[in-house]
C-alpha positions as CSV (number, residue, x, y, z in Angstrom):
1,M,-245.3,-95.0,16.7
2,V,-246.4,-98.3,15.6
3,S,-249.3,-98.6,13.2
4,T,-252.2,-100.5,14.6
5,K,-252.3,-102.5,11.1
6,L,-248.9,-104.1,12.2
7,F,-250.7,-107.5,13.7
8,K,-253.8,-107.5,11.5
9,A,-254.2,-110.2,8.5
10,F,-253.8,-108.9,5.1
11,S,-252.7,-105.6,5.9
12,Q,-249.4,-103.6,5.0
13,V,-248.3,-100.4,6.8
14,D,-247.4,-99.0,3.6
15,S,-250.4,-99.4,1.3
16,S,-249.1,-97.3,-1.6
17,T,-248.7,-98.7,-4.9
18,T,-245.0,-97.7,-5.1
19,R,-243.8,-99.6,-2.0
20,Q,-240.8,-101.3,-2.2
21,Y,-242.0,-104.8,-0.7
22,G,-244.4,-107.0,-1.7
23,G,-246.3,-109.8,0.7
24,T,-249.6,-110.6,2.1
25,G,-249.5,-109.0,5.3
26,L,-249.9,-112.5,7.1
27,G,-246.5,-113.3,8.4
28,L,-246.8,-111.1,11.8
29,V,-250.1,-112.0,12.6
30,I,-249.2,-115.8,12.3
31,S,-246.3,-115.1,14.6
32,E,-248.9,-113.3,17.0
33,R,-251.2,-116.1,17.0
34,L,-248.6,-118.8,17.6
35,I,-246.9,-117.0,20.1
36,H,-250.3,-116.7,21.9
37,L,-251.0,-120.4,21.6
38,M,-247.8,-121.0,23.6
39,K,-248.9,-118.5,26.1
40,G,-246.3,-116.1,25.1
41,K,-246.1,-112.3,24.3
42,I,-244.8,-110.3,21.2
43,S,-243.6,-107.0,21.1
44,V,-241.9,-104.5,18.8
45,E,-239.8,-101.5,18.9
46,S,-239.1,-99.3,15.7
47,E,-237.3,-96.2,15.1
48,V,-237.2,-94.4,11.9
49,G,-233.9,-94.6,9.9
50,K,-232.5,-97.2,12.3
51,G,-234.8,-100.1,12.0
52,T,-237.3,-102.4,13.7
53,T,-236.7,-105.2,16.5
54,F,-239.4,-107.6,17.4
55,S,-239.2,-109.5,20.6
56,F,-241.3,-112.5,21.9
57,T,-241.3,-114.6,25.0
58,I,-242.9,-118.1,25.7
59,I,-243.2,-120.4,28.6
60,A,-241.8,-123.7,27.5
61,E,-240.9,-127.1,30.1
62,P,-237.1,-128.2,29.9
63,A,-236.4,-130.5,27.5
64,R,-236.1,-134.5,28.8
65,S,-234.4,-136.0,26.0
66,K,-230.5,-136.7,26.6
67,N,-228.3,-134.0,25.5
68,A,-225.9,-134.3,22.7
69,R,-222.7,-135.2,24.7
70,E,-224.7,-138.0,26.5
71,Q,-225.5,-139.7,23.4
72,A,-222.0,-139.1,22.3
73,D,-220.6,-141.2,24.8
74,A,-222.6,-144.1,24.1
75,V,-220.7,-144.3,20.8
76,F,-217.6,-144.1,19.5
77,L,-217.3,-140.6,17.9
78,P,-214.9,-139.2,20.5
79,G,-211.7,-138.5,19.3
80,K,-212.4,-139.0,15.9
81,K,-211.0,-136.5,13.5
82,L,-212.9,-134.6,11.2
83,L,-211.8,-131.9,8.5
84,L,-215.2,-129.4,8.0
85,I,-215.0,-126.8,5.2
86,D,-217.6,-124.3,4.5
87,D,-216.9,-120.8,3.2
88,N,-219.8,-119.4,5.5
89,F,-218.3,-118.3,8.9
90,T,-221.8,-118.8,10.6
91,N,-222.5,-121.8,9.1
92,R,-218.7,-123.2,9.9
93,S,-218.5,-122.1,13.3
94,N,-222.1,-123.4,14.5
95,M,-221.4,-126.8,12.9
96,K,-218.1,-127.0,14.3
97,L,-219.6,-126.2,18.1
98,M,-222.2,-129.1,17.3
99,L,-219.6,-131.6,16.1
100,E,-217.1,-131.1,19.3
101,E,-220.2,-131.2,21.6
102,W,-220.2,-135.3,20.2
103,G,-216.2,-135.4,21.1
104,L,-215.0,-134.9,17.6
105,C,-211.6,-133.4,16.9
106,V,-212.7,-130.4,14.2
107,K,-210.4,-129.1,12.0
108,T,-212.2,-126.3,9.8
109,A,-211.2,-124.6,6.4
110,A,-212.8,-121.7,4.7
111,S,-212.0,-123.1,1.2
112,G,-211.3,-125.6,-1.3
113,K,-207.8,-124.1,-1.7
114,E,-207.1,-124.1,2.0
115,T,-208.1,-127.6,2.3
116,L,-206.0,-129.0,-0.5
117,D,-203.0,-126.9,1.7
118,I,-204.1,-128.6,5.0
119,V,-204.1,-132.1,3.3
120,K,-200.7,-131.9,1.4
121,A,-199.2,-130.7,4.9
122,G,-199.8,-134.4,5.8
123,N,-202.8,-134.0,8.4
124,S,-205.1,-137.1,8.0
125,F,-208.8,-137.1,9.0
126,D,-211.4,-139.9,9.6
127,L,-214.2,-138.1,7.6
128,V,-214.6,-134.9,5.6
129,M,-217.7,-132.7,5.6
130,S,-217.7,-130.0,2.8
131,D,-220.2,-127.4,1.7
132,Y,-221.2,-128.0,-1.7
133,G,-221.8,-124.6,-3.0
134,M,-218.5,-122.8,-2.6
135,P,-216.7,-120.2,-4.6
136,G,-213.8,-121.2,-6.7
137,I,-213.3,-124.8,-6.0
138,D,-216.9,-126.1,-5.4
139,G,-217.4,-129.6,-3.3
140,S,-217.6,-131.8,-6.5
141,A,-214.3,-130.1,-7.8
142,L,-212.8,-130.7,-4.2
143,I,-213.4,-134.3,-4.5
144,K,-211.7,-134.7,-7.7
145,E,-208.6,-132.6,-6.7
146,L,-208.4,-135.0,-3.4
147,N,-208.7,-138.0,-5.6
148,K,-205.7,-136.6,-7.4
149,I,-203.4,-136.8,-4.4
150,S,-204.5,-140.2,-3.2
151,F,-206.8,-138.7,-0.3
152,R,-209.1,-141.9,0.5
153,S,-211.1,-140.5,3.7
154,P,-214.8,-140.3,3.4
155,I,-216.3,-137.2,2.1
156,I,-220.0,-135.9,3.1
157,L,-221.2,-133.0,1.1
158,M,-224.0,-130.4,2.5
159,A,-226.1,-128.8,-0.4
160,S,-229.1,-127.0,-0.6
161,A,-231.8,-128.7,-2.7
162,S,-232.6,-125.6,-4.6
163,D,-228.9,-125.6,-5.9
164,G,-229.1,-126.7,-9.5
165,R,-225.7,-128.5,-9.0
166,F,-227.2,-130.4,-6.1
167,K,-229.5,-132.4,-8.9
168,R,-226.8,-133.4,-10.8
169,H,-225.4,-135.1,-7.6
170,E,-224.9,-138.5,-9.6
171,Q,-221.7,-137.1,-10.9
172,V,-220.2,-136.7,-7.4
173,S,-218.6,-139.5,-5.7
174,G,-219.7,-138.9,-2.2
175,T,-222.7,-139.0,0.2
176,I,-224.7,-135.5,0.0
177,L,-226.7,-134.2,2.9
178,S,-229.6,-131.8,2.0
179,K,-229.5,-128.4,3.8
180,P,-230.9,-127.2,6.0
181,I,-228.8,-129.4,8.4
182,K,-230.8,-131.6,10.8
183,P,-228.4,-132.9,13.7
184,A,-230.3,-135.9,14.0
185,Q,-229.3,-136.8,10.5
186,V,-225.6,-135.5,10.7
187,Y,-225.4,-137.9,13.9
188,K,-226.9,-140.7,12.2
189,L,-224.3,-140.5,9.2
190,L,-221.3,-139.8,11.6
191,Q,-222.1,-143.2,13.1
192,Q,-222.4,-145.0,9.5
193,Y,-219.2,-143.7,8.9
194,L,-217.1,-143.7,11.9
195,E,-218.3,-146.5,14.0
196,N,-218.4,-149.2,11.1
197,D,-214.7,-150.5,11.9
198,I,-214.9,-150.3,15.6
199,K,-218.3,-152.2,15.6
200,S,-216.7,-154.7,13.1
201,L,-213.4,-155.4,15.3
202,K,-215.5,-155.5,18.4
203,S,-217.9,-158.0,16.8
204,S,-215.0,-160.2,15.7
205,V,-213.3,-159.7,19.2
206,K,-216.4,-161.3,20.8
207,S,-217.1,-164.0,18.3
208,S,-213.7,-165.1,18.2
209,G,-212.6,-168.3,20.2
210,I,-209.0,-167.7,19.5
211,L,-208.0,-165.0,21.9
212,D,-205.7,-166.7,24.2
213,E,-202.7,-165.2,26.0
214,R,-200.7,-168.6,25.0
215,F,-200.6,-167.2,21.4
216,A,-197.8,-164.9,22.2
217,A,-195.8,-167.5,23.5
218,E,-196.2,-169.8,20.3
219,N,-195.5,-166.8,18.0
220,P,-193.3,-164.7,19.8
221,L,-193.1,-161.0,18.4
222,R,-191.8,-157.5,20.1
223,I,-194.6,-155.3,18.6
224,L,-194.5,-151.6,18.3
225,L,-198.2,-150.0,17.1
226,A,-198.0,-146.8,15.3
227,E,-201.6,-145.5,15.2
228,D,-202.8,-141.6,15.9
229,N,-206.3,-142.5,17.0
230,L,-207.1,-143.0,20.4
231,I,-210.1,-145.3,19.7
232,N,-208.1,-147.5,17.1
233,Q,-205.2,-147.6,19.7
234,K,-206.9,-149.1,22.7
235,L,-208.9,-151.7,20.6
236,A,-205.7,-152.9,19.2
237,V,-203.9,-152.9,22.4
238,R,-206.9,-154.8,24.0
239,I,-206.7,-157.4,21.3
240,L,-202.8,-157.8,21.5
241,N,-203.0,-158.0,25.0
242,K,-205.7,-160.9,25.3
243,L,-203.2,-162.6,22.9
244,G,-200.5,-162.4,25.4
245,Y,-198.6,-159.2,23.7
246,H,-197.6,-156.1,25.4
247,P,-197.0,-153.6,22.5
248,D,-195.8,-150.2,22.8
249,V,-197.5,-147.4,21.1
250,A,-196.7,-144.4,19.1
251,N,-199.0,-141.7,18.1
252,D,-197.3,-141.1,14.7
253,G,-194.4,-141.7,12.4
254,V,-192.2,-139.2,14.3
255,E,-192.8,-141.1,17.6
256,A,-192.1,-144.4,16.0
257,L,-188.7,-143.0,14.6
258,E,-187.8,-142.1,18.0
259,M,-188.7,-145.4,19.7
260,L,-186.9,-147.5,17.5
261,P,-183.1,-146.9,18.5
262,K,-184.4,-147.8,22.1
263,K,-185.8,-151.1,21.6
264,E,-185.4,-153.5,18.9
265,Y,-188.8,-154.6,17.6
266,D,-189.8,-157.5,15.5
267,L,-193.0,-155.9,14.0
268,I,-194.4,-152.4,13.5
269,L,-198.3,-152.5,13.0
270,M,-198.3,-149.0,10.9
271,D,-201.2,-146.9,10.5
272,V,-200.8,-145.2,6.8
273,L,-202.6,-142.2,7.3
274,M,-200.8,-140.3,10.3
275,P,-200.2,-136.6,11.2
276,N,-196.5,-135.4,11.2
277,L,-195.1,-138.3,9.2
278,D,-197.4,-141.1,7.7
279,G,-196.6,-144.4,7.7
280,L,-195.5,-144.8,3.9
281,E,-192.7,-141.9,4.7
282,T,-191.8,-143.8,7.9
283,T,-191.6,-147.1,6.5
284,K,-189.0,-145.3,3.9
285,K,-187.2,-143.8,6.9
286,I,-186.6,-147.0,8.6
287,R,-186.0,-148.8,5.6
288,R,-183.1,-146.3,4.6
289,E,-181.7,-145.4,7.9
290,G,-182.4,-148.0,10.4
291,K,-179.8,-150.1,11.5
292,Y,-182.1,-153.4,11.6
293,R,-185.3,-154.2,9.5
294,P,-188.1,-155.2,11.6
295,K,-191.1,-156.4,9.8
296,I,-193.9,-153.6,8.9
297,V,-197.5,-154.4,8.3
298,A,-199.8,-151.7,7.0
299,M,-202.9,-151.0,8.6
300,T,-205.3,-148.8,6.4
301,A,-209.1,-148.4,5.1
302,N,-207.3,-147.6,1.9
303,A,-207.8,-150.9,-0.4
304,Y,-207.2,-149.6,-3.9
305,P,-204.2,-151.2,-6.0
306,E,-202.3,-148.1,-6.0
307,D,-202.4,-148.0,-2.2
308,K,-201.1,-151.3,-1.9
309,E,-198.4,-150.6,-4.4
310,A,-197.3,-147.5,-2.5
311,C,-197.1,-150.0,0.4
312,L,-194.8,-152.4,-1.4
313,A,-192.7,-149.6,-3.0
314,A,-192.2,-148.1,0.6
315,G,-190.7,-151.5,2.0
316,M,-193.7,-152.9,3.9
317,D,-194.2,-156.6,4.4
318,G,-197.8,-156.9,4.7
319,Y,-201.0,-155.2,4.4
320,L,-204.0,-155.4,6.7
321,S,-207.3,-153.6,5.1
322,K,-209.6,-151.8,7.7
323,P,-212.1,-152.6,9.2
324,I,-209.7,-155.5,10.4
325,Q,-211.2,-158.6,10.7
326,M,-209.9,-161.2,13.5
327,E,-209.1,-163.8,11.3
328,S,-206.9,-162.0,8.9
329,F,-205.0,-160.1,12.1
330,I,-204.3,-163.5,13.7
331,A,-202.9,-164.7,10.3
332,A,-200.6,-161.7,10.2
333,L,-199.3,-162.2,13.4
334,K,-198.5,-165.6,12.6
335,E,-196.9,-165.2,9.3
336,M,-194.8,-162.4,10.8
337,S,-193.6,-164.7,13.6
338,R,-192.4,-167.2,11.0
339,I,-190.9,-165.2,8.3
340,N,-187.4,-163.8,8.3
341,N,-186.4,-160.3,7.3
342,T,-186.5,-161.0,3.4
343,K,-189.4,-158.6,2.2
344,L,-192.8,-160.1,1.8
345,F,-195.8,-158.1,0.7
346,K,-199.2,-159.8,1.0
347,Q,-202.5,-159.0,1.7
348,Y,-204.4,-160.8,4.2
């Protein structure tokens, strides 16, 4: 039988001085009054030795705002690859569900060690979201380990404001998102990180007055685009089409190698971070095993000096940093059309 004191202010059912749990006795009465204000009811079922269940019902109108999927369709989140790291199964599952509703391709990891194994296996991502306070390798240590293996994708850390390590975030080279996580904050951050390169390229296309189909006739090239991201593929193909080119597309390095014997390409626009076989390894194989030497221009967001050196060492002829600017893209196509097979490395 439920005590009549249960929903009374400043009352505890157990009023003895030896009770295990403290409190003022306001929680249930506040809940009851809030529910009544929303024209609802609260009920309780309790059995000694088994536990207590509180239930409530309220009357509410359906939400009128756009759902998450409709919002995502208006931007360029769908198709982007995101790595989500959290040792808490419930948090990880809920976050994954929300991100997939926005159209993102989400891969999860339950620890820093699992994350490093995934990255070392050759998987590439547009963005990483990681819990800060994990056992073993925490978020800060994970960033340091990823930097050691030249992993350059942006990283968002999720941390509780009450975590002492959170207050020392100035030592962490990543964006920190405070818990509890709010979908609106996550959505805004994703837009900032994942749309910048797309917006920049689209803006360049609109403002450029040099998109002329006669360009390809003046600068003839048989082009292969090696790019795993569907959105980036479509934009690059669209620009090349407007310039008069009809490029073939490979989704990763393996597909690119399979296509080379079937057609002699003059130029390969090579994304560096691809699954299965990345751009650097693909280039090395082409230079080592290929019967001809197509010009290869890297396209990557990695703009560190060591990244450029890695492209040069792999045998690439040029380098375009992302987000790609139309002027640089046009200049690269013109130069690659002119030069012969002599190795040339240049940043545009």
